[in-house]
N, C-alpha and C positions, 0 to 999 in steps of 0.2 A: 865301552869301559866302565868298570866298577869301581872305580878311585881316581881322584884328578891325579895321582901320579900318573898315572897308564898316560896322560897326555904329554908326556916329556916338558912339563912346564917350567917358567925358571925357580930357583928356587927359593926366593924372596913370595913369591906369590903361591904357592904350593906354604908356607909357613902362614902365610895369612888367610889363607882359607884356611887350614886347620885350627887357627885361631878363633875362627867363626864357625866352627863344629862342622863345618861343609867336608863331610866325607865320602860319600856318593853323586854322583852327579845326578841332575832329574832326565830326562827324556831328552828335551831341546839344549841340552848343555853336552849331554854326552854325543849327539849328530851334531851340534853346530861345531862348539871348540876347534873340532881335528877340521872342519872347510874352511875356518876360519883362520888358522894358522896354516894352514897349505898356501893360502892368499888369493881366494875363489871369493866371488860376491855370493851372496845367498838373500833367499828370499823367506825367511823363516813367520810360518805360522804357526804359533800358540798363543794359548790365551794368558789375561793376565793372571801372575802367580802363579807359573807354573817355573820361573825361576831365569827366564831370557836375557835379564839385563846383565848378568854374572855369565850369560854362553855368549856375549858378545864382549863385555867389560875384559874377561878373566886372558881371551887370546889376543888384544889390545893391548894389554899391561907388559904382555908379554915382548910382543913385539919392540915397543916402545925401552924396554930393558934392555933387551940382547940387540936394540939399535940404537944405540944412544945418541941423542945430537940436539945441541942445544936451538930450540925455535927462533925463527928469528924474528925480529919486534913487527908489531902488531898481526901475529900469522898465530896459527892454529894448527897441530900437526892431527888431531883427533877432532872432526867435530859432530855432535852429535842432539839431532832435533828430537823437539817432543813436543804435543801438542798443549800443556798445560805449564805452571808457573811450578805448581808439588810435583809433579811424576819429575820435573828437570830439576828439582833439588834431590830427590830421592838419585836418581840416575848419578849426579854428579859424586853423594855421599856413597854412592858403591864402589866408584872407582878410585875413590879415597881411601875404604875401607880393604879392597883387594889390594890397593895399592901402596898400602899405608910403609911396605920397607923399600918399594920401589924407587922413591923421590921424584915422582913425575910433580910435574904442575897442572894446576886444573883450578877453571873459573867459569861462573856463573852468569848468563847474559840471558835475564828475563825482564817483563815488564812488568809496572807495577812497582819501580824502585827507580830512586835517582843512576842517569845514563853515566853520569859523571863516576863515579868510583867501578863502573864495570869497562869504561874506556882506561882507568890506571890500573885495573886489575891486566889488561889483557896488552896494556903499551911496551911491554918487553916480551911478550911472544909467551905461550902457555903448551904443554904436553894435550891436557886434554880440555875443549871447549863443550859445555851443555847449554844449548839456547833453545827459549821459544822464537818461531820464527820469524815475529814483526819487531822484535826487538833488537834481533841478527839484523836486519837487513837495516834497521836504525841507524846500527853501528857502520854496516859497510857501507851505506850512504853518507854517515859523517867523516870518512876516511878514517876512523879508529878501528877497523879490522880490514885484515886482505885476506880473502879466502884461497889465493893464490899457494898455498904450500898443505892442503889437505890432504893428507895418505889413505885415510879411512875416513868415510862417510857413511853414518849411521842413520838412518829414517826412524822412529819406534813411532809406535802405534799409529802408523800410514792411516789408516781407517778413519780412525777418530779426528787426523790431520782434516780428512779430505770432509767427514761431517763439520767439523767447525772452520771450512771455509778459506783453508789455508794453502789448498793447492797452487794458486796462481804464487803465491808466495814461494812455494817449493820452486818451482819451477826456474824464479828467479836465481832463487839460492845455489841452484845446481849449475846454474849457466855458468856462474862465476865460480865456481870448481874446477880441479885440473884434469883433464881426460885420464889421464895415469893415477887413479885411485883404485882403491877397494873400497866396495859400497853394501852395505849389509843393512835390508827391510826388515824388519818385522809388523806385523800384524795379526790379527786378532780373527778381520774377515778379509776378504779378498774381492773386494765390489769391481765391475766393471773399470769403472776410473783409475782404481789402483793398480790394477793388472798392464792396465796401458800405460801406467808412469815405470813401472818398473821393466816395462819392455825399452824405455826411453832411457832408463839411470842405471842398469844394471848387463853387465857384458859376460852371456854362458854361464847365469846363476845357477849354484845348486839349489835345490827346493826343500828346504825341510818343515815337516809339517808333523805336528806331535798329535795334536787331536784333528776332524775333521773340522774343515772350515764353520763357523758360528755354532758347532756344540758348547753347549752347558757345563759347569763343572759338574762332575760327576754325582759327586759329595755334597750336593748343595741340594735339600728337601725342598723342594716349589709348591709354593700354593695361591691360588686366586682366591678371593673372597669379592663376592660381587656386593657392592652397598651403592646408596644414593649416595651422590655428590655431599650432601648436604650433613649426611652421615658418617663422612671420613674421619674427621677432628676425633669423634668418640668415639670412634674403631681402632682409630690407630692409639690413643689413649690407653686402650682396654687391654691392644696387644703389649704394649710395653711395659702397664702393671699386670701382666697375665702369665706372659711364656718367661722361661729361663733366662734371661738377658746377659749375656756379659757386656757387651758393646754392642752398638744397633746403630745402623746408617739409614735413615730416614731420606730417600730423593722423592725430590719435586722438580717439577716442568721448568718454572718460573724462579726469578731471585724476592719478588715477592711474596710467593708462595710461599718459602722457604722461611722469611721472618714471623708470616703470620701463623703458620704450623708451628714455631718453637713460641708464639704467643699463645696459642691454645693450649700446647703440653702446659706451659706454665700454669695455666687456669686450672690446669687436671691435676696441679700438683708434683709436673715430673718435668726434672731440669734438662734443657737442652740448648745448643749454641747451633747459628750457622754459618754455613763456609757457600761463598758466592763471587761472583763476578764485583760486586757495590764494595765489596770489603776491602781493605786497604791489605797489602800483600803480608805486612806485619800482624793485623790483625789473624787473618787468615795462618800466619805460621804459628801463631800465642794459640791459636783454636785447636787446630792439628796436633801441636804439640800434648796440650793437656788431652786430646780424645788419646791419643796414641802413651801417655801416661797414665793412662785409665780414669783423671782429674775429672774428666767428659764421659760421659757413658752413652748419651746418645746426640746422634750429628746427624743435624738437616742440612743438606747439599742439594743444590743441583748437579747438572753433568759435567760443568767445570772439574767436578771432584770424580766425576765414577770412572777412570783409569790413574785420577793422580792420586791416592791414600791408598799407601804401601801400609798395613795395619795387623799384625798380628791380632788373633781374639775377639773382631768382629763375629760373633755370635748369628747376628741375624742383621738382613738387609728388606727394606722395607720402601716396596714402590708406591709412596702415599697418592702420585700421577704415575700412571702407565707411560713411558717414553714413547713420541710420535715417530721415533725410529727404531726398526726394529729390532736393529745393530746394536744399540746400545743396550736395550735389556740384559745380552751378554754381560757387558762391560759391567752394568751393574752389581748383580749377582757375582759377579765373578770378584767381590770385595769380600765376600765370604768363603769360607771352607778352603784355607789358602795353609800351603805348608803343612795339608796332610789332615785336618781338621775338618770338622763338618760344620754344617751350615745352613740356614733356614732361611729361604727368601719370600715375600710374603706381598702379595701385589695386589692395591686396594683398586678392583675395576668398579666404574657406571655405567650406564647406557651407553653414553656418550661417545665411551670409550673400548667398546665390545671390537670396533674394527681393528683399533690397536691392538687387540690381545688376539683374533685372528691373524692379525702381519706376524706378532711374534711366535705364535704356535706352529706359524707355516713355517720361518726360518727354520726354527730350533728342532724341527721336524718332530715333535710330539705335541699332546695334550696335557695341559698342563693341570691337577687337579682342584677342583671350585666347590666352594664351599657358599650359598649361599646365605647370606647374613641373616637369615631368621633363626638357623642355626647355633649362632654364636651366643655364646653368653648372657644371660638375662640382663646385664647392667649396660651392656653394649646394645640391648635391643631395645631398653628403655631410651636409652638416650636417643637411637635412631625415630622410636616413633615419637618422642619429643621433636625431634627436630623436623619430622613429615606433618607435624600439626602445628607447625610457630612460622610457617613458609612467612619469608618478608612481606607479601603485600597484607598476612592476616594480622603481623605486626602493625601494619600504614592503616588499617580499614581500623581498627582497636585504638588508634592514638586521635583518628579524624572523632570515632563517636565520642572520646573522651575532650577532644575538643570543640564540640558541639557544631553548627555551621561552618560552611568553609566562608571565605572571605566575600567571595560573589553571590553566596547568598545573603549574607548580612549586608551587604549593601545594600541589595536587591529590598529586603526587610527596609530599611532605613530612610529609602527611598519613597516606599509606600507609605509611612508611616507622615514622612514630612508633606506627602502629597494631601492626604487625609488633616494636616492640621492647618490651621490660620496662619499669614506669610506672616507675621511680626515672632509669633511663637518658632516658625520652620525657623527663620534666623537667630533667634538667640539657640535654639537647640545646637544648631551648626555652628557658632561662636563657642559657646560652653562647652561643644565636645574637641574641641579645636586647641581652646588653652588647656583642660584640664589635659589635653595627652601631650603638647608640647608642639603641636604641628604647625605651621604656617599655613592657616589658609588659604593663601595665594596659588604656592607652586606646589601645593599638595606634597608634598615630600620629605621624608625624615633626616636626623640629621647622617642616616648613612648612604642618602642620596636615593632610596629606592623608592617608587611609587608608594604614596600610600593610600589602601581600600579607602 
């Protein structure tokens, strides 16, 4: 197929696609749309950024337009599950964009926001419901939603669902769906657990694969920088100051680590914002909107955003921490080189992450070009050298030297002095010390309750 008109889609949908400047279908769209229109189940293996949302949204909207009926109260005709709030919001936006002339009713059900508004949104029934698994089950359990009228069930980013521990929730949801439905499963990789789930959920599915499983985006230039752990903040700052950065997305392994990186970049004069699970949904949406509009050029994220950020113009992805799940590497670097653009993925690898790097290279079946930190620019090298010569224990030893003898040593010295002094003098010495320092000579405890040495 060379044009969306070749699919025989309803005119309101092709009009919306033309307004979005969609002319030629991507490979995943060209292969998937005809299969979905023929009402077959689909397993789609495609990397993020290949246009797969349109691959399932467009034919589903065509079905809704050509088979109009009002959904029953507290039901939906189409259910789309995705792993993160951000991705769910983007999927809903896509349905609304492609279906702007169709007149469908769509709603979003995600965690992190009030459930009351979501209950009201589905009370009279909706055509399309996009949800995260946990909040969807909350709604079903509270009798705010019934799943018995679902005609299309889409499971997007299935392998990410597995990584995030949603597999049991998905099975509970599938058990509540009608057997007569069309199921579409999309995943960037196909681990054994997802293949087993697909066998249970789908009937005679057509398999569509536009790239080999776990392959990385071809236009991404990948690099590894071997650095000491303590030198990573300095090297990251040097990268963001040195390379031609459009928008940079930096990944850390933990929420605390993301906040720490933002603080470190601020000290280096680089403005950055963090997005992770401890941020409220409103905070995440504001930061993501600012990043999308170019008001924020550096975003630091945990893997909650690995597939939930669909932003054009991300020139660099930097793995401050290498992921301990190799498939996650594929999803992270897929945030750049989108829509035909080129991109750069730089990973900082310390000695403890060497095993993670081996697993990643084994998965993607290639050796990533590596550079030792000694060949990095001099400014970063100075920072690395300073970090090496200022270990935490060296700082602590210096402070101890500045403070003089420790508490135990001071106590021993006092006892030695008092042992040699006459008894009367010793008693006066103790009393004078305790009165001067404000300590109770009986309890030997200060105002904070800690023992006094």
